[in-house]
C-alpha positions in Angstrom: 0.0 0.3 -0.5 1.2 3.9 -0.7 0.5 6.7 1.8 -1.5 8.7 -0.3 0.0 11.6 1.0 2.9 11.2 1.1 3.1 10.2 -2.2 1.4 12.9 -3.4 3.6 15.1 -1.3 6.7 14.1 -2.8 6.2 14.1 -6.2 4.4 17.8 -5.8 7.5 18.7 -3.8 9.7 17.0 -6.8 7.6 18.9 -9.0 7.7 22.8 -7.6 11.7 22.4 -6.9 12.8 21.8 -10.0 10.6 24.6 -11.4 12.3 26.6 -9.2 15.7 25.2 -10.7 13.8 26.8 -14.2 13.1 30.2 -12.8 16.0 30.3 -11.2 18.3 29.5 -14.6 14.6 31.6 -16.7 16.0 34.7 -14.0 19.7 34.5 -14.4 19.5 35.1 -17.7 20.6 31.5 -19.0 16.9 29.1 -19.7 17.1 29.9 -23.8 20.6 28.9 -23.6 19.5 25.5 -22.3 16.7 24.3 -24.0 18.8 25.4 -27.7 21.9 23.0 -26.3 18.8 20.4 -25.6 17.0 21.0 -28.7 20.6 20.5 -30.8 21.2 17.3 -28.7 18.1 15.4 -30.5 18.9 16.5 -33.2 16.5 19.7 -33.3 16.3 23.4 -33.9 13.9 25.2 -31.0 10.5 26.6 -32.1 10.7 28.6 -28.6 11.9 32.0 -27.1 12.6 32.4 -23.1 10.1 34.9 -21.4 11.5 37.9 -19.3 11.6 36.9 -15.9 9.1 37.3 -14.3 7.9 37.1 -9.9 4.0 36.9 -11.6 4.4 33.9 -13.4 7.7 32.2 -11.9 5.5 32.0 -8.2 2.5 30.9 -10.4 4.6 28.4 -12.3 6.0 26.8 -9.1 2.3 26.3 -6.7 0.5 25.5 -10.9 3.1 22.6 -10.2 2.8 21.8 -7.4 -0.8 21.0 -7.5 -1.2 19.6 -10.9 1.6 17.2 -9.2 -0.1 16.2 -6.0 -3.1 15.8 -8.5 -1.8 13.2 -10.5 -0.2 11.0 -7.5 -2.3 11.6 -5.7 -5.0 9.9 -7.7 -2.0 8.1 -8.7 -1.8 6.2 -5.0 -5.1 5.4 -4.4 -6.0 3.0 -7.7 -2.4 1.2 -6.7 -4.0 1.1 -3.4 -7.7 0.0 -4.8 -6.2 -2.5 -7.5 -3.1 -3.6 -5.0 -4.6 -3.6 -1.8 -6.6 -6.6 0.1 
């Protein structure tokens, strides 16, 4: 059995931290270079341009990442427990 709350919090925090890191990269002005590199490594041209940093957007991104990851992983844990429960 999976502890639904702990599982959801773990993945919610993970998603939030990953998006905090992305926001820092945008704020430092290196995100575009990283995106261009990743696309080139996959034999593609980057069709996207990183926008100017905004605190409001950064906070919204991190909060939404946490909420969505929490909800999806909570649903996953619930389904897992129903399928594998006693």
